[in-house]
C-alpha positions in Angstrom: -13.9 -18.0 -12.3 -11.9 -17.1 -9.2 -14.2 -14.2 -8.3 -17.2 -16.7 -8.2 -15.3 -18.8 -5.7 -14.3 -15.9 -3.5 -17.9 -14.6 -3.0 -18.9 -17.6 -0.9 -15.7 -17.3 1.2 -16.3 -13.8 2.3 -19.6 -14.8 4.0 -18.2 -17.8 5.8 -14.7 -17.2 6.9 -13.0 -15.1 9.6 -9.7 -13.5 8.4 -6.6 -15.4 9.6 -8.5 -18.2 11.3 -8.1 -21.9 10.7 -11.3 -23.7 10.0 -12.4 -26.8 12.0 -14.4 -29.5 10.3 -18.1 -29.3 11.4 -18.2 -25.6 12.3 -18.6 -22.4 10.3 -19.6 -18.9 11.1 -23.0 -17.9 9.6 -25.4 -15.1 10.3 -25.0 -14.1 14.0 -24.4 -17.5 15.5 -22.6 -20.8 15.1 -24.1 -23.5 12.9 -23.0 -27.1 12.6 -22.3 -28.1 9.0 -20.9 -31.0 7.1 -17.8 -29.7 5.3 -16.1 -31.7 2.5 -12.3 -31.6 2.3 -11.0 -33.0 -0.9 -7.5 -31.6 -1.4 -8.9 -28.5 -3.3 -6.2 -26.7 -5.2 -6.2 -22.9 -5.9 -4.4 -21.5 -8.9 -3.8 -17.8 -9.5 -3.1 -17.1 -13.2 -1.9 -20.7 -13.5 0.4 -20.6 -10.4 -0.5 -23.0 -7.6 -1.2 -21.1 -4.3 -0.4 -22.7 -1.0 -2.9 -20.8 1.3 -1.7 -20.0 4.8 -3.1 -18.0 7.7 -1.5 -15.0 9.4 0.6 -17.4 11.5 1.9 -19.3 8.5 -0.2 -22.4 9.0 -1.7 -24.0 6.0 -5.5 -23.4 5.6 -7.4 -25.9 3.4 -10.4 -24.9 1.2 -13.5 -26.9 1.6 -17.0 -27.4 0.1 -20.3 -26.9 1.9 -23.7 -27.2 0.3 -22.3 -26.9 -3.2 -20.2 -23.8 -2.5 -16.4 -23.8 -2.4 -15.0 -21.7 0.6 -11.6 -20.3 0.3 -9.4 -18.5 3.0 -10.0 -14.8 2.4 -6.6 -13.5 3.5 -4.5 -16.0 1.5 -6.5 -15.4 -1.7 -6.8 -11.7 -1.3 -3.1 -11.1 -0.8 -2.3 -13.5 -3.7 -4.3 -11.2 -6.0 -2.6 -8.1 -4.6 -5.4 -6.9 -2.3 -4.9 -5.8 1.3 -7.2 -7.8 3.5 -8.6 -6.5 6.8 -11.3 -7.5 9.3 -13.6 -5.1 11.1 -14.8 -7.0 14.2 -17.3 -4.2 15.1 -19.3 -4.6 11.9 -18.2 -8.3 11.1 -17.0 -7.1 7.7 -14.2 -8.3 5.5 -12.5 -5.7 3.3 -10.5 -6.6 0.2 -8.5 -3.5 -0.8 -9.3 -0.1 0.6 -11.8 0.4 3.4 -14.3 3.3 3.1 -12.7 6.4 4.6 -9.4 4.7 5.1 -6.2 6.7 4.4 -3.7 4.6 2.4 -0.1 5.8 2.9 2.1 5.0 0.0 5.0 4.0 2.2 2.8 1.6 4.2 1.8 -0.4 1.1 4.9 -0.2 -1.1 8.6 0.7 -1.3 10.6 2.3 -4.1 11.8 -0.4 -6.5 14.5 1.9 -7.9 16.0 4.7 -5.7 19.1 6.8 -5.0 19.7 8.5 -1.7 16.2 7.5 -0.5 15.0 6.9 3.1 11.6 5.5 3.9 9.5 6.4 6.9 6.4 4.5 8.0 3.9 4.6 10.9 5.6 1.5 12.3 9.4 2.1 12.1 9.3 4.9 14.6 11.5 7.3 12.6 10.5 10.9 11.8 11.7 14.0 9.9 10.9 17.7 10.2 9.8 20.2 7.6 8.9 23.8 8.4 9.0 23.0 12.1 6.4 20.2 11.7 7.2 16.5 12.5 6.3 13.8 10.0 6.3 10.1 10.8 5.1 8.8 7.4 6.6 9.4 3.9 10.1 9.5 2.5 13.2 11.7 2.1 15.4 12.2 -0.9 18.9 13.6 -0.2 21.2 15.4 -2.6 20.9 16.5 -6.2 19.9 13.8 -8.7 18.4 11.6 -6.0 15.3 9.7 -7.1 12.6 7.2 -6.1 10.4 5.2 -8.4 7.2 3.4 -7.3 5.2 0.8 -9.0 1.5 1.9 -8.9 0.2 -1.1 -10.8 -2.5 1.1 -12.4 -4.5 1.1 -9.2 -4.7 4.8 -8.2 -6.1 8.0 -9.5 -4.0 10.6 -7.5 -1.1 11.0 -5.1 -1.3 13.7 -2.4 1.5 14.8 -0.1 3.3 17.6 1.9 6.4 18.6 0.0 9.2 20.6 1.7 12.8 21.2 2.6 14.1 19.1 5.5 14.9 21.4 8.5 18.6 21.9 9.2 20.0 20.7 5.8 21.6 22.7 3.0 20.3 26.2 2.6 20.0 26.1 -1.1 16.7 25.8 -3.1 15.9 22.7 -5.1 13.4 21.5 -7.8 11.3 18.4 -7.5 10.4 16.7 -10.8 7.6 14.2 -11.1 7.4 11.7 -13.9 4.3 9.6 -14.6 5.1 6.5 -16.8 8.4 8.2 -17.8 6.8 11.5 -18.8 7.6 14.7 -16.9 4.3 16.1 -15.7 5.1 18.4 -12.7 7.9 20.6 -11.5 7.9 22.1 -8.0 10.3 24.8 -6.6 11.2 24.0 -3.0 12.9 26.9 -1.1 15.0 26.1 1.9 13.0 28.6 4.0 9.5 27.8 2.6 6.8 26.1 4.5 5.8 22.6 3.1 3.5 22.7 0.1 0.3 20.6 0.0 0.1 19.1 -3.5 -2.0 16.6 -5.3 -0.7 14.9 -8.5 -3.2 13.1 -10.8 -1.8 9.8 -11.8 -4.9 8.4 -13.7 -4.2 4.7 -13.1 -0.6 5.0 -14.2 1.8 2.1 -13.9 4.6 4.0 -12.1 5.6 7.4 -10.6 9.1 8.8 -10.2 10.2 11.7 -8.0 13.6 13.3 -8.7 15.6 16.2 -7.2 17.6 18.6 -9.3 19.2 22.0 -8.5 17.2 25.1 -9.1 20.2 27.6 -9.2 23.9 27.5 -9.9 24.8 25.8 -6.6 25.0 22.1 -6.0 22.1 20.9 -3.8 23.4 18.8 -0.9 20.3 19.1 1.3 17.2 16.9 1.6 13.6 17.1 0.5 10.8 15.5 2.4 7.6 13.9 1.0 5.4 13.8 4.0 2.0 12.0 4.6 2.0 10.8 1.0 -1.3 9.1 0.4 -2.9 7.2 -2.5 -6.4 7.7 -3.8 
C-alpha cells in the first residue's frame, strides 16, 4: 500500500532536497548508507507520478535496508496534501500543522464564480469592511454574484468575517450559503453594519457556494466581503 511506502520516507527525507547516493539523514547526525536505485516507479490511483523537488528537478526513490524511501513533497502533493517542513523540530507535516490557520483562499480558488475577486496573504491586495482592513478572503460584487469552492470532503467548518465593503452601494444585501447544493444559511448584511463573525458547519461536504441577492426592492450594486475565511 502507498501509505506503507510513505512511512519510511518521512523519517529519512528532507522536504524539497535531492538525495545523494551514500548519504541519508537519520537520528541527529549523518550516517553513510548503501542505497539501491532501480528505476522505482510510483503510481497514484493507477497514474504514474514523476516526482520532482521544489525546483522542478526529478527526485528518484531508492531502497535502503529493505525499506523503500519516497520524496515526501512529491508524493504528499500528489495525494492532495500540503507538505511543510519545520526545521526547529525536524518535523515533516502532511496536511495541516497543529495550531496552523488554513485560509481558504491560500489553498484553493473558486472553480465557478461571477463578479468574484480573490485576496491572499501573498498578492498584496486588501479590502475594507467596517473600517477594518482585510488582506485575506474574497469579495463578491453585485446582485446574483457567486463563488463555488470544492471542499473535497476534507473540512468540518468554515469561519469568516462577513460584511459590506466600505464605500460601495448603500443598499443592504443578503448572503446565501449552499452546502452540496442545499441552502443552509442566509445572512442579512446592512451597508452600515460592522462585519459579522460567522461559522458555518460543512460536515465534510464536497462543495460550498456563496451567493448575493437583494434584500429589499432596490438592485444591489455594491460589494460584500468575506474576510479571513478559514477552514477547520
